[in-house]
C-alpha positions in Angstrom: -2.0 -8.6 22.7 1.2 -9.7 21.7 0.1 -11.1 18.4 -1.7 -7.5 17.2 1.1 -6.3 17.8 3.6 -8.0 15.5 0.6 -7.6 13.5 0.8 -3.6 13.3 4.8 -3.9 13.1 5.1 -6.5 10.7 2.4 -4.9 8.0 3.5 -1.4 9.1 6.8 -2.7 8.2 5.9 -5.0 5.2 4.0 -1.2 3.7 7.2 0.9 4.3 9.7 -1.5 2.4 6.4 -2.0 -0.6 6.5 1.5 -0.3 10.0 2.0 -0.9 10.2 -0.2 -3.7 8.1 0.8 -5.7 9.2 4.9 -5.0 12.4 3.7 -6.5 10.9 2.0 -9.7 8.8 5.0 -10.3 11.8 7.6 -10.5 14.0 5.6 -12.8 10.8 5.0 -14.9 9.3 9.1 -14.8 13.6 9.2 -16.0 13.4 6.6 -18.8 10.2 8.0 -20.2 11.0 11.9 -19.8 13.9 12.3 -20.2 14.0 14.5 -16.3 14.1 13.7 -12.4 10.2 13.5 -11.1 8.9 17.2 -9.7 9.9 16.3 -6.0 7.2 19.0 -4.9 4.1 18.8 -7.3 2.2 21.8 -5.5 5.6 23.6 -6.8 4.0 26.8 -9.3 7.2 25.9 -11.4 6.4 22.5 -11.9 4.2 22.3 -15.0 0.8 20.7 -14.4 0.8 18.1 -16.4 3.6 16.7 -14.4 2.5 18.1 -11.4 -1.0 16.0 -12.1 0.6 12.7 -14.1 3.4 12.3 -11.0 0.2 12.7 -8.5 -1.9 10.1 -10.6 0.9 7.5 -11.2 2.5 7.4 -8.0 -0.1 7.3 -5.9 -1.5 5.6 -7.2 1.5 3.0 -7.5 2.9 3.5 -4.2 -0.8 2.3 -3.1 -1.0 -0.5 -4.3 2.4 -1.8 -3.8 1.0 -0.7 -0.2 -1.8 -2.6 -0.4 0.2 -5.9 -2.2 2.7 -5.7 0.7 -0.2 -5.6 3.5 -2.5 -9.0 1.3 1.1 -10.9 1.5 1.9 -10.0 5.2 -1.1 -11.1 5.9 -0.9 -14.4 3.9 2.6 -14.9 6.0 0.8 -14.2 9.6 -2.5 -16.2 8.5 -0.5 -19.6 7.6 2.2 -18.8 10.5 -0.3 -18.2 13.3 -3.9 -20.0 11.7 -6.1 -17.3 12.0 -5.6 -14.0 9.8 -4.6 -11.0 12.4 -7.3 -9.3 14.3 -7.4 -5.6 12.2 -8.5 -8.1 8.5 -11.5 -9.9 10.7 -13.5 -7.0 11.2 -14.6 -6.5 7.5 -17.8 -8.8 7.7 -16.0 -10.2 3.9 -14.9 -13.5 5.7 -17.4 -16.7 5.6 -17.6 -17.0 9.0 -18.1 -13.2 9.6 -22.3 -12.8 10.8 -24.9 -12.9 9.0 -27.4 -10.3 8.6 -30.1 -10.7 10.5 -33.4 -10.3 7.4 -36.7 -8.7 8.4 
């Protein structure tokens, strides 16, 4: 049980840190590409629609990827430290030791 709580805190911390780094890089890249700050609130009607859509697509994709990659890296570290994957990651059925589906 303690390892499950450790994993929850560890993976959450990794994902938050990765999202923060990705957001900083996105803001810098957006300023370099457009010459202005990214929209603070893309839902604001005063923000051009193309700019709101572009920001939502780019930032959502980049932050989602950063979080996923950080969580995978954390899972690898956890597995090397404990000898097994976190319990939450064993449930997807993608591993070789997953139960076989009975054939009809």
